[in-house]
BALOBA-1460 file (C-alpha; in Angstrom, 3 decimals):
// residues 287
<rec num="1" residu="x" x="-40.922" y="-10.352" z="-1.442"/>
<rec num="2" residu="x" x="-43.790" y="-8.119" z="-2.082"/>
<rec num="3" residu="x" x="-45.703" y="-9.385" z="1.010"/>
<rec num="4" residu="x" x="-42.817" y="-8.096" z="3.113"/>
<rec num="5" residu="x" x="-43.938" y="-4.484" z="2.554"/>
<rec num="6" residu="x" x="-47.509" y="-4.725" z="1.588"/>
<rec num="7" residu="x" x="-48.737" y="-6.852" z="4.488"/>
<rec num="8" residu="x" x="-47.620" y="-4.487" z="7.354"/>
<rec num="9" residu="x" x="-48.973" y="-1.678" z="5.404"/>
<rec num="10" residu="x" x="-52.720" y="-3.409" z="5.142"/>
<rec num="11" residu="x" x="-52.271" y="-4.346" z="8.856"/>
<rec num="12" residu="x" x="-51.595" y="-0.901" z="9.851"/>
<rec num="13" residu="x" x="-54.361" y="0.490" z="7.631"/>
<rec num="14" residu="x" x="-57.015" y="-1.697" z="9.065"/>
<rec num="15" residu="x" x="-56.085" y="-1.016" z="12.599"/>
<rec num="16" residu="x" x="-55.962" y="2.686" z="12.091"/>
<rec num="17" residu="x" x="-59.318" y="2.740" z="10.288"/>
<rec num="18" residu="x" x="-60.990" y="0.694" z="13.015"/>
<rec num="19" residu="x" x="-59.474" y="2.729" z="15.786"/>
<rec num="20" residu="x" x="-60.440" y="6.091" z="14.067"/>
<rec num="21" residu="x" x="-64.081" y="4.844" z="13.505"/>
<rec num="22" residu="x" x="-64.295" y="3.684" z="17.105"/>
<rec num="23" residu="x" x="-62.951" y="7.079" z="18.456"/>
<rec num="24" residu="x" x="-65.299" y="9.055" z="16.269"/>
<rec num="25" residu="x" x="-68.231" y="6.998" z="17.265"/>
<rec num="26" residu="x" x="-67.334" y="7.175" z="21.006"/>
<rec num="27" residu="x" x="-66.359" y="10.776" z="20.973"/>
<rec num="28" residu="x" x="-69.079" y="12.383" z="18.878"/>
<rec num="29" residu="x" x="-71.782" y="9.766" z="20.026"/>
<rec num="30" residu="x" x="-72.462" y="11.810" z="23.134"/>
<rec num="31" residu="x" x="-72.928" y="15.049" z="21.307"/>
<rec num="32" residu="x" x="-74.841" y="13.881" z="18.185"/>
<rec num="33" residu="x" x="-76.758" y="10.845" z="17.379"/>
<rec num="34" residu="x" x="-74.471" y="7.770" z="16.904"/>
<rec num="35" residu="x" x="-75.494" y="7.171" z="13.249"/>
<rec num="36" residu="x" x="-74.203" y="10.642" z="12.496"/>
<rec num="37" residu="x" x="-71.001" y="9.906" z="14.363"/>
<rec num="38" residu="x" x="-70.796" y="6.554" z="12.390"/>
<rec num="39" residu="x" x="-71.178" y="8.393" z="9.070"/>
<rec num="40" residu="x" x="-68.393" y="10.870" z="10.026"/>
<rec num="41" residu="x" x="-66.130" y="8.058" z="10.913"/>
<rec num="42" residu="x" x="-66.784" y="6.245" z="7.879"/>
<rec num="43" residu="x" x="-66.329" y="9.415" z="5.716"/>
<rec num="44" residu="x" x="-62.866" y="9.972" z="7.224"/>
<rec num="45" residu="x" x="-61.793" y="6.332" z="6.715"/>
<rec num="46" residu="x" x="-63.411" y="6.300" z="3.372"/>
<rec num="47" residu="x" x="-61.799" y="9.292" z="2.209"/>
<rec num="48" residu="x" x="-58.477" y="8.000" z="3.428"/>
<rec num="49" residu="x" x="-59.058" y="4.649" z="1.832"/>
<rec num="50" residu="x" x="-60.252" y="6.068" z="-1.531"/>
<rec num="51" residu="x" x="-57.260" y="8.290" z="-1.918"/>
<rec num="52" residu="x" x="-54.899" y="5.347" z="-0.971"/>
<rec num="53" residu="x" x="-56.685" y="3.190" z="-3.785"/>
<rec num="54" residu="x" x="-56.341" y="5.901" z="-6.359"/>
<rec num="55" residu="x" x="-52.647" y="6.373" z="-5.443"/>
<rec num="56" residu="x" x="-52.109" y="2.656" z="-5.788"/>
<rec num="57" residu="x" x="-53.780" y="2.517" z="-9.254"/>
<rec num="58" residu="x" x="-51.528" y="5.511" z="-10.576"/>
<rec num="59" residu="x" x="-48.495" y="3.634" z="-9.093"/>
<rec num="60" residu="x" x="-49.446" y="0.396" z="-10.992"/>
<rec num="61" residu="x" x="-49.575" y="2.634" z="-14.084"/>
<rec num="62" residu="x" x="-46.157" y="4.067" z="-13.282"/>
<rec num="63" residu="x" x="-47.645" y="7.537" z="-12.624"/>
<rec num="64" residu="x" x="-47.894" y="9.915" z="-9.850"/>
<rec num="65" residu="x" x="-50.307" y="12.790" z="-8.787"/>
<rec num="66" residu="x" x="-49.185" y="15.101" z="-6.247"/>
<rec num="67" residu="x" x="-52.771" y="16.365" z="-5.620"/>
<rec num="68" residu="x" x="-54.087" y="12.952" z="-4.907"/>
<rec num="69" residu="x" x="-51.033" y="12.359" z="-2.578"/>
<rec num="70" residu="x" x="-51.711" y="15.725" z="-0.795"/>
<rec num="71" residu="x" x="-55.466" y="14.790" z="-0.253"/>
<rec num="72" residu="x" x="-54.359" y="11.350" z="1.069"/>
<rec num="73" residu="x" x="-52.083" y="12.941" z="3.638"/>
<rec num="74" residu="x" x="-54.687" y="15.355" z="4.608"/>
<rec num="75" residu="x" x="-57.135" y="12.568" z="5.349"/>
<rec num="76" residu="x" x="-54.320" y="11.004" z="7.601"/>
<rec num="77" residu="x" x="-53.598" y="14.103" z="9.258"/>
<rec num="78" residu="x" x="-57.415" y="14.579" z="10.004"/>
<rec num="79" residu="x" x="-57.703" y="11.060" z="11.331"/>
<rec num="80" residu="x" x="-54.550" y="11.496" z="13.553"/>
<rec num="81" residu="x" x="-55.980" y="14.917" z="14.670"/>
<rec num="82" residu="x" x="-59.272" y="13.347" z="15.686"/>
<rec num="83" residu="x" x="-57.316" y="10.739" z="17.748"/>
<rec num="84" residu="x" x="-55.264" y="13.458" z="19.403"/>
<rec num="85" residu="x" x="-58.267" y="15.641" z="20.263"/>
<rec num="86" residu="x" x="-59.960" y="12.668" z="21.747"/>
<rec num="87" residu="x" x="-57.042" y="11.795" z="23.871"/>
<rec num="88" residu="x" x="-56.837" y="15.362" z="25.066"/>
<rec num="89" residu="x" x="-60.470" y="15.541" z="26.144"/>
<rec num="90" residu="x" x="-60.731" y="11.980" z="27.487"/>
<rec num="91" residu="x" x="-61.014" y="11.730" z="31.188"/>
<rec num="92" residu="x" x="-59.458" y="8.243" z="31.515"/>
<rec num="93" residu="x" x="-56.540" y="6.550" z="29.780"/>
<rec num="94" residu="x" x="-55.578" y="9.817" z="27.715"/>
<rec num="95" residu="x" x="-51.979" y="8.767" z="27.518"/>
<rec num="96" residu="x" x="-53.049" y="5.576" z="25.997"/>
<rec num="97" residu="x" x="-55.247" y="7.158" z="23.348"/>
<rec num="98" residu="x" x="-52.545" y="9.755" z="22.750"/>
<rec num="99" residu="x" x="-49.971" y="7.031" z="22.148"/>
<rec num="100" residu="x" x="-51.979" y="5.364" z="19.316"/>
<rec num="101" residu="x" x="-52.918" y="8.678" z="17.643"/>
<rec num="102" residu="x" x="-49.910" y="8.295" z="15.117"/>
<rec num="103" residu="x" x="-51.355" y="5.067" z="13.623"/>
<rec num="104" residu="x" x="-52.972" y="6.741" z="10.539"/>
<rec num="105" residu="x" x="-49.883" y="8.580" z="9.788"/>
<rec num="106" residu="x" x="-47.677" y="5.404" z="10.246"/>
<rec num="107" residu="x" x="-50.116" y="3.394" z="7.944"/>
<rec num="108" residu="x" x="-49.729" y="6.244" z="5.346"/>
<rec num="109" residu="x" x="-45.878" y="6.095" z="5.702"/>
<rec num="110" residu="x" x="-45.833" y="2.269" z="5.264"/>
<rec num="111" residu="x" x="-47.833" y="2.672" z="1.954"/>
<rec num="112" residu="x" x="-45.199" y="5.173" z="0.950"/>
<rec num="113" residu="x" x="-42.357" y="2.708" z="1.687"/>
<rec num="114" residu="x" x="-44.302" y="-0.090" z="-0.175"/>
<rec num="115" residu="x" x="-44.594" y="2.229" z="-3.211"/>
<rec num="116" residu="x" x="-40.810" y="3.040" z="-3.124"/>
<rec num="117" residu="x" x="-40.084" y="-0.723" z="-3.003"/>
<rec num="118" residu="x" x="-42.317" y="-1.129" z="-6.083"/>
<rec num="119" residu="x" x="-40.455" y="1.571" z="-7.988"/>
<rec num="120" residu="x" x="-37.058" y="0.013" z="-7.231"/>
<rec num="121" residu="x" x="-38.120" y="-3.672" z="-7.612"/>
<rec num="122" residu="x" x="-36.262" y="-5.749" z="-10.252"/>
<rec num="123" residu="x" x="-37.245" y="-8.901" z="-12.004"/>
<rec num="124" residu="x" x="-35.330" y="-12.145" z="-11.095"/>
<rec num="125" residu="x" x="-33.527" y="-11.941" z="-14.474"/>
<rec num="126" residu="x" x="-32.141" y="-8.561" z="-13.803"/>
<rec num="127" residu="x" x="-31.328" y="-9.514" z="-10.198"/>
<rec num="128" residu="x" x="-29.368" y="-12.511" z="-11.510"/>
<rec num="129" residu="x" x="-27.558" y="-10.388" z="-13.966"/>
<rec num="130" residu="x" x="-26.578" y="-7.906" z="-11.293"/>
<rec num="131" residu="x" x="-25.391" y="-10.752" z="-9.051"/>
<rec num="132" residu="x" x="-23.335" y="-12.111" z="-11.979"/>
<rec num="133" residu="x" x="-21.790" y="-8.724" z="-12.680"/>
<rec num="134" residu="x" x="-20.948" y="-8.231" z="-8.979"/>
<rec num="135" residu="x" x="-19.440" y="-11.656" z="-8.770"/>
<rec num="136" residu="x" x="-17.432" y="-10.971" z="-11.964"/>
<rec num="137" residu="x" x="-16.155" y="-7.806" z="-10.574"/>
<rec num="138" residu="x" x="-15.271" y="-9.524" z="-7.138"/>
<rec num="139" residu="x" x="-13.365" y="-12.265" z="-9.163"/>
<rec num="140" residu="x" x="-11.433" y="-9.637" z="-11.068"/>
<rec num="141" residu="x" x="-10.659" y="-7.716" z="-7.961"/>
<rec num="142" residu="x" x="-9.477" y="-10.966" z="-6.262"/>
<rec num="143" residu="x" x="-7.280" y="-11.948" z="-9.297"/>
<rec num="144" residu="x" x="-5.786" y="-8.346" z="-9.428"/>
<rec num="145" residu="x" x="-4.906" y="-8.487" z="-5.734"/>
<rec num="146" residu="x" x="-3.452" y="-11.855" z="-6.059"/>
<rec num="147" residu="x" x="-1.367" y="-10.653" z="-9.133"/>
<rec num="148" residu="x" x="-0.177" y="-7.457" z="-7.224"/>
<rec num="149" residu="x" x="0.812" y="-9.672" z="-4.248"/>
<rec num="150" residu="x" x="2.674" y="-12.094" z="-6.555"/>
<rec num="151" residu="x" x="4.602" y="-9.307" z="-8.179"/>
<rec num="152" residu="x" x="5.293" y="-7.621" z="-4.838"/>
<rec num="153" residu="x" x="6.746" y="-11.024" z="-3.710"/>
<rec num="154" residu="x" x="8.863" y="-11.400" z="-6.736"/>
<rec num="155" residu="x" x="10.112" y="-7.963" z="-6.558"/>
<rec num="156" residu="x" x="11.016" y="-8.396" z="-2.920"/>
<rec num="157" residu="x" x="12.831" y="-11.671" z="-3.733"/>
<rec num="158" residu="x" x="14.724" y="-9.850" z="-6.584"/>
<rec num="159" residu="x" x="15.627" y="-6.989" z="-4.253"/>
<rec num="160" residu="x" x="16.795" y="-9.478" z="-1.747"/>
<rec num="161" residu="x" x="18.957" y="-11.430" z="-4.145"/>
<rec num="162" residu="x" x="20.639" y="-8.209" z="-5.409"/>
<rec num="163" residu="x" x="21.148" y="-6.888" z="-2.012"/>
<rec num="164" residu="x" x="22.709" y="-10.069" z="-0.861"/>
<rec num="165" residu="x" x="24.867" y="-10.165" z="-4.215"/>
<rec num="166" residu="x" x="25.980" y="-6.491" z="-3.546"/>
<rec num="167" residu="x" x="26.736" y="-7.490" z="0.237"/>
<rec num="168" residu="x" x="29.053" y="-10.475" z="-1.037"/>
<rec num="169" residu="x" x="30.796" y="-8.320" z="-3.548"/>
<rec num="170" residu="x" x="31.444" y="-5.729" z="-0.833"/>
<rec num="171" residu="x" x="32.838" y="-8.338" z="1.415"/>
<rec num="172" residu="x" x="35.028" y="-9.709" z="-1.356"/>
<rec num="173" residu="x" x="36.264" y="-6.128" z="-2.018"/>
<rec num="174" residu="x" x="36.867" y="-5.386" z="1.622"/>
<rec num="175" residu="x" x="38.892" y="-8.611" z="1.906"/>
<rec num="176" residu="x" x="40.852" y="-7.765" z="-1.112"/>
<rec num="177" residu="x" x="41.463" y="-4.223" z="0.036"/>
<rec num="178" residu="x" x="42.704" y="-5.713" z="3.351"/>
<rec num="179" residu="x" x="44.862" y="-8.144" z="1.679"/>
<rec num="180" residu="x" x="46.452" y="-5.491" z="-0.522"/>
<rec num="181" residu="x" x="46.878" y="-3.109" z="2.400"/>
<rec num="182" residu="x" x="48.709" y="-5.745" z="4.205"/>
<rec num="183" residu="x" x="50.944" y="-6.633" z="1.363"/>
<rec num="184" residu="x" x="51.562" y="-2.941" z="0.898"/>
<rec num="185" residu="x" x="52.388" y="-2.594" z="4.513"/>
<rec num="186" residu="x" x="54.871" y="-5.405" z="4.083"/>
<rec num="187" residu="x" x="56.567" y="-3.801" z="1.138"/>
<rec num="188" residu="x" x="56.776" y="-0.562" z="2.948"/>
<rec num="189" residu="x" x="58.344" y="-2.074" z="6.002"/>
<rec num="190" residu="x" x="60.800" y="-3.788" z="3.794"/>
<rec num="191" residu="x" x="61.787" y="-0.707" z="1.974"/>
<rec num="192" residu="x" x="62.144" y="1.302" z="5.268"/>
<rec num="193" residu="x" x="64.163" y="-1.370" z="6.996"/>
<rec num="194" residu="x" x="67.846" y="-0.592" z="7.029"/>
<rec num="195" residu="x" x="69.285" y="-4.086" z="6.270"/>
<rec num="196" residu="x" x="66.504" y="-4.964" z="3.723"/>
<rec num="197" residu="x" x="66.756" y="-1.503" z="2.023"/>
<rec num="198" residu="x" x="70.487" y="-2.009" z="1.644"/>
<rec num="199" residu="x" x="70.066" y="-5.555" z="0.193"/>
<rec num="200" residu="x" x="67.468" y="-4.287" z="-2.280"/>
<rec num="201" residu="x" x="69.672" y="-1.304" z="-3.206"/>
<rec num="202" residu="x" x="72.675" y="-3.708" z="-3.972"/>
<rec num="203" residu="x" x="70.534" y="-5.380" z="-6.875"/>
<rec num="204" residu="x" x="69.307" y="-2.184" z="-8.452"/>
<rec num="205" residu="x" x="71.033" y="-0.970" z="-11.568"/>
<rec num="206" residu="x" x="72.974" y="2.243" z="-11.160"/>
<rec num="207" residu="x" x="71.788" y="5.253" z="-13.349"/>
<rec num="208" residu="x" x="74.543" y="7.716" z="-12.525"/>
<rec num="209" residu="x" x="78.097" y="6.681" z="-11.551"/>
<rec num="210" residu="x" x="78.728" y="7.179" z="-7.891"/>
<rec num="211" residu="x" x="75.149" y="7.595" z="-7.021"/>
<rec num="212" residu="x" x="73.280" y="4.714" z="-5.227"/>
<rec num="213" residu="x" x="69.662" y="4.561" z="-6.692"/>
<rec num="214" residu="x" x="66.787" y="4.508" z="-4.046"/>
<rec num="215" residu="x" x="64.409" y="1.470" z="-4.421"/>
<rec num="216" residu="x" x="60.888" y="2.890" z="-4.472"/>
<rec num="217" residu="x" x="57.613" y="1.204" z="-4.135"/>
<rec num="218" residu="x" x="55.464" y="0.588" z="-7.108"/>
<rec num="219" residu="x" x="52.566" y="2.960" z="-7.694"/>
<rec num="220" residu="x" x="49.281" y="1.462" z="-6.311"/>
<rec num="221" residu="x" x="46.349" y="3.088" z="-7.795"/>
<rec num="222" residu="x" x="44.239" y="3.186" z="-10.942"/>
<rec num="223" residu="x" x="46.250" y="2.623" z="-14.170"/>
<rec num="224" residu="x" x="45.585" y="3.919" z="-17.700"/>
<rec num="225" residu="x" x="45.688" y="1.561" z="-20.584"/>
<rec num="226" residu="x" x="48.710" y="1.989" z="-22.977"/>
<rec num="227" residu="x" x="47.927" y="2.594" z="-26.506"/>
<rec num="228" residu="x" x="48.438" y="-0.312" z="-28.802"/>
<rec num="229" residu="x" x="51.725" y="-0.344" z="-30.632"/>
<rec num="230" residu="x" x="52.762" y="-2.405" z="-33.575"/>
<rec num="231" residu="x" x="55.752" y="-4.725" z="-33.241"/>
<rec num="232" residu="x" x="57.622" y="-2.671" z="-35.667"/>
<rec num="233" residu="x" x="57.717" y="1.026" z="-34.415"/>
<rec num="234" residu="x" x="59.895" y="2.211" z="-37.456"/>
<rec num="235" residu="x" x="58.787" y="2.411" z="-40.934"/>
<rec num="236" residu="x" x="58.921" y="-1.082" z="-42.570"/>
<rec num="237" residu="x" x="61.950" y="-1.537" z="-44.806"/>
<rec num="238" residu="x" x="61.825" y="-2.641" z="-48.370"/>
<rec num="239" residu="x" x="63.246" y="-5.875" z="-49.390"/>
<rec num="240" residu="x" x="65.971" y="-4.114" z="-51.323"/>
<rec num="241" residu="x" x="66.937" y="-1.861" z="-48.358"/>
<rec num="242" residu="x" x="66.699" y="-4.827" z="-46.011"/>
<rec num="243" residu="x" x="69.110" y="-6.780" z="-48.383"/>
<rec num="244" residu="x" x="71.669" y="-3.965" z="-48.363"/>
<rec num="245" residu="x" x="71.733" y="-3.552" z="-44.623"/>
<rec num="246" residu="x" x="71.938" y="-7.371" z="-43.875"/>
<rec num="247" residu="x" x="74.774" y="-7.691" z="-46.553"/>
<rec num="248" residu="x" x="76.869" y="-4.803" z="-45.023"/>
<rec num="249" residu="x" x="76.417" y="-6.266" z="-41.331"/>
<rec num="250" residu="x" x="77.195" y="-9.732" z="-42.674"/>
<rec num="251" residu="x" x="80.417" y="-8.735" z="-44.432"/>
<rec num="252" residu="x" x="81.484" y="-6.105" z="-41.797"/>
<rec num="253" residu="x" x="84.066" y="-8.621" z="-40.465"/>
<rec num="254" residu="x" x="86.167" y="-11.490" z="-41.874"/>
<rec num="255" residu="x" x="85.104" y="-14.080" z="-41.896"/>
<rec num="256" residu="x" x="81.500" y="-13.101" z="-42.565"/>
<rec num="257" residu="x" x="79.162" y="-13.156" z="-39.534"/>
<rec num="258" residu="x" x="76.677" y="-15.877" z="-38.871"/>
<rec num="259" residu="x" x="72.833" y="-15.349" z="-38.969"/>
<rec num="260" residu="x" x="72.582" y="-15.088" z="-35.237"/>
<rec num="261" residu="x" x="75.507" y="-12.520" z="-34.998"/>
<rec num="262" residu="x" x="74.016" y="-10.476" z="-37.925"/>
<rec num="263" residu="x" x="70.634" y="-10.587" z="-36.442"/>
<rec num="264" residu="x" x="71.887" y="-9.282" z="-33.065"/>
<rec num="265" residu="x" x="73.846" y="-6.535" z="-34.647"/>
<rec num="266" residu="x" x="70.975" y="-5.671" z="-36.916"/>
<rec num="267" residu="x" x="68.539" y="-5.041" z="-34.052"/>
<rec num="268" residu="x" x="71.176" y="-3.452" z="-31.823"/>
<rec num="269" residu="x" x="71.555" y="-0.884" z="-34.728"/>
<rec num="270" residu="x" x="67.937" y="0.068" z="-34.203"/>
<rec num="271" residu="x" x="66.681" y="-1.543" z="-37.296"/>
<rec num="272" residu="x" x="63.299" y="-3.372" z="-37.345"/>
<rec num="273" residu="x" x="62.130" y="-6.339" z="-39.378"/>
<rec num="274" residu="x" x="60.214" y="-9.560" z="-38.708"/>
<rec num="275" residu="x" x="62.128" y="-12.743" z="-38.187"/>
<rec num="276" residu="x" x="60.724" y="-14.169" z="-41.268"/>
<rec num="277" residu="x" x="61.822" y="-11.172" z="-43.525"/>
<rec num="278" residu="x" x="65.190" y="-10.889" z="-41.940"/>
<rec num="279" residu="x" x="65.854" y="-14.654" z="-42.447"/>
<rec num="280" residu="x" x="64.725" y="-14.286" z="-46.112"/>
<rec num="281" residu="x" x="67.168" y="-11.384" z="-46.734"/>
<rec num="282" residu="x" x="69.948" y="-13.395" z="-45.131"/>
<rec num="283" residu="x" x="69.261" y="-16.310" z="-47.557"/>
<rec num="284" residu="x" x="69.137" y="-13.836" z="-50.508"/>
<rec num="285" residu="x" x="72.512" y="-12.124" z="-49.708"/>
<rec num="286" residu="x" x="74.277" y="-15.372" z="-48.644"/>
<rec num="287" residu="x" x="73.351" y="-17.240" z="-51.697"/>
């Protein structure tokens, strides 16, 4: 992985140094002796390379010096400036020389990229740990999505079942209401009919002499529950009082009344007693 960033930087550095040296020797060789031009070119490349080496040493130690970085970029700008000046003064192929004038700066930028890669590089153990954490997070996210989808499906099924059940109940209620309405209509027709009304009136007990009661429909609507009532609405009679009343009713006629006759008159008189107590009182007084 290291070679992916360092090899391009080394190649670009070599090309830019050779190109800078050649341009300086060709450009200055016509004005000064070529050894002087060679020294100038080697000085520019040497300064550029020396600052680069020192920057690399500081980077290996985890350190950084802005002054050294500024000097390195200055040598790069100087080399690029020499190439640009040569391209502008060249009589032939000026465009080609100008097109390669950016190589020193490009080499410097590649070393900067390599330094950034080194500062962010991780060991294989750390990379494996990161991949494991990412995979675990993806697994948890997938499980959570599956759980949410399952819960959503379950809720949708439940709502569908509740809706269908409600629809069935509504249909049953509608049919029941329709049936009741038909029955009510039949009763109303029977009550309003002249012949049917007369027949129903004939079987209705009269309340007031001379007045024929009108047969009415029963009330169709909500009903209120009746309060629970005991079988004996009147206060319970004691055994002594019950014996006295039973004896009076039994001997009210001659010969004495039977138990059934006495019981009928006992209840017709408004008295209240259970069948067991009433029969026991009969046995006591008739003994």
